[in-house]
Phi, psi and omega in degrees: 000128180299153186240004188214150173212156186303140183235178179252326180195159171226124183234130180231187181288337181217021178200154175199155176224152178212147178290140184301316181299320181293316176302324181288322179297319175299318186285342182254003182296122184295128165088000182263116178281146172292127186287150173293167179303320178299310185296317173305317175298315181298323182284324176299321180292322183290320180299313175297320179295321187264309192254342181092348181293132179099006178279207184281350180258156172283150177233135172262141184245141178235132165253157182309314179183158171283345167236110191293137187287339182257352180226148177275087184236145180266351183231173176303143179304138183301323180292320180293319182296317179299317178296317178296314178307313183297320184278314186260344187305312178301325180287321179299313182301320177299310177300316179299317179297334180256010179066031183257352186267125186244133176263130187227156178275341183210140184211125179258139176268125180274117186294348185267008184255185168287131190232139169238121183244141179241125181115157184274172177310327179310322187240348187241108181302324181290333174285328173297320180293306184300318180260007180053066166254141182227143177276126180292153181288336187242027178183175181277178176079198188221141174254132176273112174271322169067037179272354183271298187209149178250121168241174189292327181236147178207165180268161177227107192232047177248105188291346177288349185241359179226119185261340184283146176239147180228160176235159171205169179257144177231128182305129175089351183228002178066216188280140177233127177248137183217161172302141181277074180302140173268168167255137177264124173255128174275122183263154182307330182277006177094351180269174176237156173217150182261135176250114189250123172308142181275153183226135180292121183295338183276320187252345183072011177274149177298129178268330184210170178211170178233144177237129179245124177244122183241136175226123188210164170305139174282100182259016179293333170223157181291322181300319176301311184299314181287344181272354182072022180283164183246153169241119184241138176225135177239119186205124174271163172301314166242177187297331184297321180289325180298307185296331187290000175297336177299314183289326180297317179289354175252005183256103178304324181294314180294316184296316183294316181296314178302310182302318180297319181295318185262004183299324181288347191285155173244187187289353176266000187261161179238157177210150172230139179243113177257125189233139175259132172273101198269350183209128179238139172253126182254116171231130180302321185287313187258349181100187179258125185228142172294141175243339185211134177236154181217129179292127177259322182194148165240114183252135181234145175230113180238014184255359178276120185281175175300317176302322185290320173292326180292321178295328175291325177299315179299319178297319177298316183297319181292327186259004187299315184298323175289322177299316179297319180292315177300319180299328183273329185239280191296325184285358176286131181292154176284169181297329179295338184271346185276155180236000000 
């Protein structure tokens, strides 16, 4: 079983590496000021409190790709870059100030370490592997098989089952239309319900979006599981939601509520934070951006035993060869899916 996949950055308490294209994209983000030492410290404290990022351990970071699979881009997607900047920016600033950061042309992510992934299964192969999404051989989109682990919330990215279209603006690309994917919530009685972002009936533009933050034991390898490492995913239903992690990390109300809910949990527990992007500003030149976020739910899971996570790890190992082949060939979107 392979142990590595291309990554974007690795950041630890006293060392760090970042891909050159991502470093350039961060350096050219319009309107983003360098945080003061106090602001950087506050953000690092919030990250450590909620996600554990910025603690004594190193974390490997994955963005969907330096060349986005769904848009014709030569650099990382602006929404993914914004999310990475919100999560890793304070740590990058800290590393730069101490001369610890190295810019590299290639970086491998060790699947047995702490991982932070950005993006839903539609664009992030590691999330496909962890949550068991597979691309059908005879059509677009992804099917959720769910043989690894069951959590309260998941994405639904099967276009054969979603008819609605929504739009938003992306700087340099104008309007982009995509299926209006829902989030699926598994209810205690065994039923499911769909949570669907609102769309303006006049313009077809998003009125709201959803952001799902997941943190759980890293069961991608047994070594990772036995080492107590974590697998973290940050993904909006649409890119506006993904980028809104920046607002979440600046919201004391959301951070305090989430911290209170997850405080009793240990390293074998999982949690999900569901946030609504309640207000979106659309501009053709600068793109669509979240203006307001609202906490919908903090779901916690402390009943899955080590053996339960180990069973999920076995499922990953059994499917790894097929997943690797799909990621290289079948899991690449067709031309009709690109925008």
